[in-house]
Steps between C-alpha positions, in 0.01 A plus 500: 500500500855574396623827356243535225388825346164595354628425152553134592877523489731441792795704622818365349320317218417784260700348215308177455169627637500802272399290199164412650355653815285188539811287562478519878127435508547141382607232748828324423317168507149410379463299824561787743134583555353151526321448833592279793290186519338601833404844363243342270184411695438202274831352612453552874372146555760335280801525730555124468578539132807705591641280773851432375640148486753417770741207496764407752865478408493174692250368242760565232769327705316177574703194413357209306245710309538630151421868460218465248216543749646808671606626157138477386398715797766759414412511129126524571559787745730687261252458216197603705648768730854550358634487858518271803652478848775258605531453875867533588703274728605635839862506384414685180289749696785566743738563207252744346460696824878518546542646151215746544660628822837543326338679205310738730823580682675580171215711359492724809835645389519823301506471122869597494586234757297239312684584179835499678438147629303348215579686177505260202823442310560736210662450162775714348240755389373546855172323428343219698672179392282250691145486629594405857526780753310799630305758305215741558232471234291796390167464322354822363153344467385718216131540561290727721395234749823407677808673629860418406652205684839435653599151603815342645615168359795272565517234230679166533589261218721206589602493132692815596637357825846650447354845446238540774591803719384356832442775761577259786589138563177452699281618210698281260455191718128560550439582132680195362327266747157639401598501130586129502178415685288685244709351218427148620132578549470648150657188348273277705194693379621475140545125546140469622371714212694292247347181645149643469553628146675177393796710391855369558652676799825521306337732245406751771847468653663582169292819471643611834851420373544181703634155398304181569618315812455139603269616781263645241382173346122488462469187718701643790251537785731655760435870538737684733593862456869408509450271198380804306757737644777289343415687181749786484292818523786700349431332163163677484622839382179702543355346817506756778397593852394861552487669838251786459434792732189701414472835677297821487732762352230749400256517791230301321144604575338183364609139429733477201463221246819381333491398137296194404724232350583132456843360585693371200660192655405149608412503871484784755505428875405782737488463881207680660601853595430688824326779306249341262498651153494228235184498290401246235278559199296180514508352146143371484301789648728797429479629857786598730569271796710603801718192515678547831172535690463123454865406552636366829825617652686186386359500146710543188290653224571323174415605146646451156621729223437527129778257407336213692156595368632472146688172536200348683273600207293715740435212741635733768438874482741779582374710790395853411577694817600827660619634835308769688702736721331670793576852626771517767552123483815301427492161334778243478460237230729215387382345171709216358453449126632201308553613142612336177845568361518751215555232235229263631236410244145598599261291288125544537412263216437783254841663485842467658723779620777548750420640843708807419298561183177447692591763762614741228167457323309562822707813568426626149128446552522703821666785310231484232230523770668810644515658155131430447424677828688806372279488192189499717406136434334365813650173636248217474290679238379349173742725313793360693375141453503545121850647512629218721351236269679657204827514694462133603442400137813690394702340783374153401602567140850601615532185712391286206762662277766448767400133539520453123844661496619273781364195316690600184822539699443158658452343155826657382683354798335164434620511136855561623475198728369281215791601278748425776340161563524414129867590497559278803324212327731538200806507720423187703308318229209415731130527434372721783141514380398180679 
């Protein structure tokens, strides 16, 4: 598959592949070759174990009930399966279909026309100044088991509302209506999770860059989407809605597996697509599960990212997943991901770091994995495990040094405050120690 030669290199990749001809013989992920659960005869009679949890959005919206019980269901499902289905309302489903139709209409245009209507704003240097807008993503997929991938995406962040290059007023209207619905649902899910984990809802709100509102009190038992939509989504700088268009640009001969990954954020909401492709690596059995085979047309597939896994102390697990593209098939997907702000503190009980630092660290680990592949170190091997343990120890040491440095700076600031307080006491002649 792909343009591979007998030496194991690929056309156009001689520079990096030249160091080790074995580079392209290693999968990009150690999970690529794990089987599907129904491919193992021992699992054939265990279908019930993989029946995903489904809750109704109406269950979340019931008045007079606290959210602890439904939160327990969500947390249990995310810990056991790392994914669950939320049955949408008829209004939410209609909004989703309207947006999908508008996105399909836009993506049928030529690349030049799409860029002409949806090109992102640029800075003085001619580079992309904002995330919102259209782009065509290219993945080289540097191994000998998959072909390169092209994908259309139109990204929307309401934090960039003044800089979104809307292709049409109809797409804008449909996108913002769907965005606010998913925004309210994500907040409602977070509220339920916070109730189950006995974590103040305000602490999760602050991670997403949101202030605490009077409607967010822990004893408030009214749960309407509009009460959650009063939170200004534009304050959440990294939260986004992506309109994806997967297409076969290379005449694929076999199904193509996109890269295995976990999202970095808090909550991801994905309406079921017309062309099923989402696959989950089930956390307990390490088998691939075809998620959308179990989903209904009005289901929203919900899973969490690494940030929520960390702040929940692993009570909920980030979903390890991938998308499979089929030859000659198009797929339209609209994931909504609520993410922390860059300066939000992600605390897993062992160490604290900002969300920006967390994503930078994850990106660096990805680069290190790619370098190890160049050196012929097989992903998932014992050799890589030893290397990763050493890297984790070094990263932990750096975080400890940074924490110590921050503590010293805090003590210095505290000393300044003490001196100032003493001077004030002298000036007004009052004992302030009481």
